[in-house]
C-alpha angles and dihedrals in degrees: 000000000000118000129221129201127222114184142173126067097266095044094047093045092050091047092052088048099048105029113007090158089073095062116093097177139356120221114201133180112262113240096017110127108163124137095257094056092044088058090052090049091051091051092050094047092050087055094044092240119162113251121201120189114213140166124265094257091059092051092046090052093048095054097035128212097317097055133091100189097179088212099303132091125169119203110212131194111247121318123338118246111314119217123202141174092281088057090051093054090048091050092052092052091050090050091050090051091052091046091243120145109229117247111193137170121212119197113198107207105326103175105182112086089208090058090045092052093048090049091051092050093051091044096052090046089050093053096249111171097215140350116225126200137160118266095226131058091011139095117269131202096291120166088259091055093047091048093052089045088064093215099324093109090061095055106028118074111242109198117196112196134196098220114026096187092054091048091050088053091050088052090050089052087053090057100261120142113220121214116194122198118228132157094229095053115125096217122063126218093254093057093049126096105237100172126106123032108347144157121199118208122211118192129222125280106280106354097047120201122004119245095253091046091052092049090053093056120103092207137013119216136178138202107239111242119207100175136065093266109099099207146010129239107271095243091052092048090047089057094048092052096043097049092045085058090047090052092052094042093047 
């Protein structure tokens, strides 16, 4: 069975809280005794998870060049929980039964795992119910994305879909209004009504939304830019749009 790594203090702690049964073994930095690591140790012991103390070199080799493990690496059995379109339909039904307006984030082809992780972190903080992205030509939940997400990837459903345009149409049929972000949009995010059941679409780094994605949006919105820089990093732009929606919905 394939193994998956989750590393970084926040990510490991969130995993132990939300899905401890996935953790086969916990690798911790030998000699580190600060409060954050002690909390992880207590969580692991409560769930009877094997803890192995190793030196920094062993942890560095485990995560590779891209990883900042902060002294904690969880070895998980196989993939963590996979969400699909069927889950998305079930989620929408549950929200409807509770009388809660869906609040979704759609990432159209974000390829940098650092940006994906940052988007997930902002989305979880904003109270987004799920993040949707295409399966192909987009970043997945790699260890790097999970690390940057600081635990958000372990608690926020990330839904990779085969056909993003078809999923957007399904959301519209469920009564969700879709707002796509585009620099040439006439209406800015602060003029838009972002209450009720909505999904906000953020385009890929550089090219933005694909044509078919754009055509399936109900509205196009933009972030007003006062300086010389023509655009923001996608994770920064995501935070701006999501928290304007939070302000309106609050």
